[in-house]
C-alpha positions in Angstrom: 0.1 -0.2 0.1 3.2 1.7 0.6 3.1 3.0 -3.6 -0.3 5.0 -2.9 1.4 7.6 -0.2 4.1 8.9 -1.9 4.4 11.5 0.8 4.5 9.6 3.6 7.5 7.5 1.9 9.3 11.2 1.3 8.9 12.2 5.0 10.0 8.6 6.4 13.4 8.8 4.6 13.5 11.7 6.3 13.6 10.6 9.8 16.4 12.2 12.2 16.4 15.6 10.2 17.2 17.7 13.0 17.3 21.6 13.5 20.7 23.2 13.6 21.2 24.8 17.1 21.9 28.7 17.1 22.1 31.3 14.1 22.2 28.7 11.1 19.3 27.0 10.2 18.7 23.4 8.4 18.8 24.1 4.7 16.0 21.4 3.7 14.0 22.8 6.2 14.2 25.8 5.4 13.4 24.5 1.5 10.6 22.8 2.4 8.8 26.1 3.4 10.1 28.1 0.1 8.8 25.0 -2.1 5.5 25.1 -0.4 4.8 28.9 -1.3 5.5 29.9 2.1 7.5 33.2 1.1 8.3 34.7 4.3 9.9 31.0 5.6 13.6 31.3 6.3 14.5 29.4 9.5 14.1 26.0 11.2 13.3 27.8 14.6 9.1 28.4 14.1 7.0 25.4 14.6 7.7 23.2 11.9 5.7 20.3 11.3 3.3 21.6 8.5 6.3 22.6 6.9 7.6 19.3 6.7 3.8 17.8 5.6 4.2 20.1 2.6 7.1 19.7 2.0 6.7 15.7 1.6 3.5 16.6 -0.5 5.2 19.1 -2.8 7.9 16.7 -3.3 5.9 14.2 -4.2 3.9 15.8 -6.7 1.0 17.3 -4.7 -0.1 21.0 -3.8 0.5 22.3 -0.4 -1.7 24.4 1.6 1.0 27.1 1.7 0.8 27.7 4.8 2.5 27.0 8.2 -0.4 26.3 10.3 -1.3 22.8 11.2 -4.7 23.3 10.9 -4.6 24.5 7.5 -4.6 20.8 6.4 -8.5 20.5 8.0 -9.4 22.2 4.7 -7.2 20.5 2.4 -8.0 17.7 -0.1 -10.7 14.9 0.8 -12.0 14.3 4.3 -11.5 10.7 5.6 -14.1 9.1 8.2 -10.9 7.0 9.8 -7.5 7.3 10.0 -5.3 4.9 7.3 -1.5 4.9 6.1 -0.9 7.8 4.4 -3.4 10.2 5.9 -2.8 13.4 7.3 -4.1 13.7 10.6 -4.2 16.9 12.5 -4.1 17.0 16.3 -5.1 20.4 18.6 -2.1 21.7 20.6 -3.0 23.7 23.8 -6.2 25.7 24.2 -5.8 28.0 21.0 -8.0 27.3 18.5 -5.6 28.0 16.0 -2.6 26.3 17.0 -2.3 22.7 16.4 0.0 19.7 15.0 0.1 17.7 11.9 1.6 14.5 10.8 1.1 11.5 8.3 0.2 8.1 9.6 2.1 5.2 9.2 0.6 2.4 11.2 -3.1 2.4 12.6 -2.4 0.3 15.9 -5.4 -2.2 17.2 -5.5 -0.2 20.7 -6.6 2.6 19.4 -3.7 4.6 18.6 -1.9 5.7 15.3 2.0 5.7 14.7 2.6 9.2 12.7 5.4 10.6 11.0 5.9 14.0 11.8 8.5 16.7 11.9 9.2 19.4 14.6 9.1 16.9 17.6 12.0 17.4 19.7 13.3 19.3 17.1 13.3 16.8 14.6 11.4 14.2 11.9 10.5 11.6 14.3 7.5 8.7 14.7 5.4 9.5 17.4 2.1 7.8 18.9 -1.4 9.8 19.3 -4.9 8.4 20.6 -7.1 8.4 17.2 -9.9 10.1 19.4 -7.7 13.1 19.7 -7.9 13.9 16.3 -9.4 17.1 15.3 -13.2 17.1 13.2 -12.1 17.6 9.9 -8.5 16.6 10.8 -8.5 13.2 8.8 -7.3 14.4 5.1 -5.9 12.5 1.8 -4.3 14.8 -0.9 -6.1 16.2 -4.0 -5.8 14.2 -7.3 -4.7 11.0 -5.3 -8.0 8.3 -5.1 -8.7 7.9 -1.1 -8.4 4.1 -0.3 -11.8 2.6 -0.3 -11.9 1.7 3.7 -10.8 4.8 4.8 -14.8 6.2 3.7 -13.8 8.9 1.8 -16.5 12.0 2.1 -18.4 12.0 -1.3 -19.3 15.9 -0.8 -15.2 16.4 -0.8 -14.4 14.7 -3.8 -13.1 16.4 -6.9 -14.8 16.1 -10.2 -13.7 12.9 -12.1 -13.0 10.9 -9.3 -16.6 8.9 -9.4 -19.4 8.2 -11.5 -21.8 10.7 -10.8 -25.7 10.0 -11.0 -29.2 10.6 -10.4 -29.1 11.2 -6.4 -25.6 12.0 -6.2 -24.5 14.9 -4.0 -21.5 16.7 -3.6 -18.6 19.4 -4.9 -18.0 17.4 -7.6 -22.0 17.6 -8.6 -21.3 21.2 -8.1 -18.6 21.4 -10.4 -20.2 19.2 -13.1 -23.4 21.7 -13.1 -21.3 25.0 -13.1 -19.3 23.1 -16.7 -22.8 22.1 -18.2 -24.0 25.9 -17.5 -20.8 27.1 -19.8 -22.7 25.5 -22.5 -26.0 26.8 -21.9 -28.1 24.1 -20.0 -29.0 26.6 -16.8 -28.8 24.3 -14.2 -28.7 25.4 -10.6 -25.7 24.8 -9.0 -26.7 23.1 -5.8 -24.4 19.9 -5.9 -27.5 17.7 -5.9 -28.0 15.2 -8.9 -31.6 15.4 -9.9 -33.8 15.3 -12.6 -32.7 18.3 -14.4 -29.0 17.5 -13.7 -29.7 14.2 -15.1 -31.5 15.3 -18.4 -28.6 17.7 -19.3 -25.9 15.0 -19.2 -28.4 12.8 -21.0 -29.0 15.7 -23.7 -25.0 16.6 -24.0 -24.3 12.7 -24.4 -26.8 12.3 -27.2 -25.0 15.7 -28.8 -21.8 14.0 -28.6 -23.1 10.3 -30.0 -22.4 9.1 -26.3 -24.6 6.7 -24.7 -27.1 8.9 -23.8 -27.7 7.1 -19.9 -27.8 10.3 -17.8 -24.6 9.1 -15.9 -21.3 11.4 -15.7 -18.8 8.6 -16.5 -15.0 9.4 -17.5 -16.2 9.3 -21.2 -18.6 12.1 -20.7 -16.8 14.3 -18.7 -13.9 14.2 -21.1 -16.3 15.0 -23.6 -17.6 18.2 -21.6 -14.3 19.3 -20.6 -13.2 19.5 -24.3 -17.1 21.4 -24.8 -16.1 23.5 -22.1 -12.8 24.8 -23.1 -13.4 25.2 -26.5 -16.8 27.6 -25.4 -14.1 29.5 -23.3 -12.0 30.4 -25.8 -14.7 31.3 -28.3 -16.0 33.4 -25.9 -12.8 35.0 -25.0 -12.5 35.7 -28.6 -15.3 37.3 -29.3 -14.9 39.5 -26.0 -11.7 40.6 -27.2 -12.9 41.4 -30.7 -15.5 43.7 -29.5 -13.3 45.4 -27.6 -11.2 45.9 -30.3 -13.9 47.2 -32.3 -15.8 49.2 -29.6 -13.5 52.3 -29.6 -13.2 52.1 -33.2 -17.1 52.1 -33.9 -17.7 54.5 -31.2 -15.4 56.8 -32.4 -17.3 56.4 -36.2 -20.4 57.4 -34.6 -19.0 60.0 -32.8 -17.3 61.6 -36.2 -20.8 60.8 -37.8 -22.8 62.7 -35.3 -20.2 65.4 -35.5 -20.1 65.5 -39.0 -24.3 65.9 -39.3 -24.4 68.4 -36.6 -22.0 70.5 -38.8 -23.9 70.0 -41.9 -26.9 71.1 -40.1 -25.4 74.1 -39.0 -24.3 75.0 -42.6 -27.9 74.1 -43.7 -29.3 76.4 -41.3 -27.0 79.5 -42.1 -28.3 78.9 -45.5 -31.6 79.6 -44.6 -30.9 82.1 -42.5 -31.6 84.3 -45.7 -35.6 82.7 -45.5 -36.1 84.2 -42.4 -37.9 81.1 -41.5 -36.8 80.0 -38.0 -39.5 77.3 -38.5 -37.3 75.4 -41.4 -34.1 76.0 -39.8 -35.6 74.3 -36.3 -36.8 71.3 -38.2 -33.4 70.6 -40.4 -31.2 70.9 -36.8 -34.2 68.1 -35.2 -34.0 66.0 -38.0 -30.3 65.6 -37.8 -29.8 65.0 -34.2 -32.8 62.3 -34.6 -30.5 60.7 -37.3 -27.2 61.3 -35.3 -28.7 59.2 -32.2 -30.5 57.0 -34.5 -26.9 56.2 -36.1 -25.4 55.3 -32.2 -28.7 53.1 -31.3 -28.5 51.4 -34.4 -24.5 50.5 -33.7 -25.1 50.0 -30.3 -27.8 47.3 -31.5 -25.4 45.7 -34.2 -22.7 45.1 -31.4 -24.7 43.1 -29.0 -25.8 41.2 -32.3 -22.2 40.3 -33.3 -21.7 39.0 -29.6 -24.9 37.0 -29.4 -25.8 35.0 -26.5 -24.2 31.5 -25.5 -26.9 29.0 -26.9 -27.4 25.2 -24.7 -24.6 23.0 -26.3 -23.6 25.2 -29.6 -21.2 25.7 -32.0 
């Protein structure tokens, strides 16, 4: 089972790594903090248990929490029901609700304890034994992008899109992500994380349009096609917005120039007809030209909106 938790193997390979006493700092502990995106981390004197776990994750190809706080892991990855080998576990430390301690489970023991590989224990990376009951609520986690062990009881609501097949009745953040992607294509779903009848019907319509088996299940084939369609739609939308932004100043300037030219023409005509001493004629001519200028601007704005166009449901 160790191949499923390379982050555990990485940290285990550094058992015995210690802080350096005095003004010098262990360069690997400093590097772990920098690799984890903790820009201010330059020492081995601050509590570094979270830095050690983040360093193990990053060096195994998984994201970090970008935090030196142990409790940052209570929001990391997938939440598990019970500890298993490789699980990241978070414990309280003192009475301050901000403080904690984090490590990686090496062994789940029959006596209700877990053996954990952790950093910053007596100033080194070492094995420690904790009571399983002392783990914080939401404090048993599995890295994002890694398949949780079946026996761990992963909370389905926390699984990322693509980890499981979604069907009518499924609930969770992955269902919410599916609904958001379908809405990019114009399906108009409520993003409530509940795979109800409307979501199933939308999935079936999408599958039928892509010549897939229209069974209403978001399986790997459906999700792959959806990802491609969503990417294509977003690229087309971005291109339209860029083109519209580029055209807008030019068209706007044209409308202003047209309106200005019409106004000048109106003034000249007004001068020409002044000899007639007919103020009524002059007013009518000016009113006509102003209306024409306003109409030109409105027509330009209408044409621009038509060019952008609304997104059609799953259209090309």
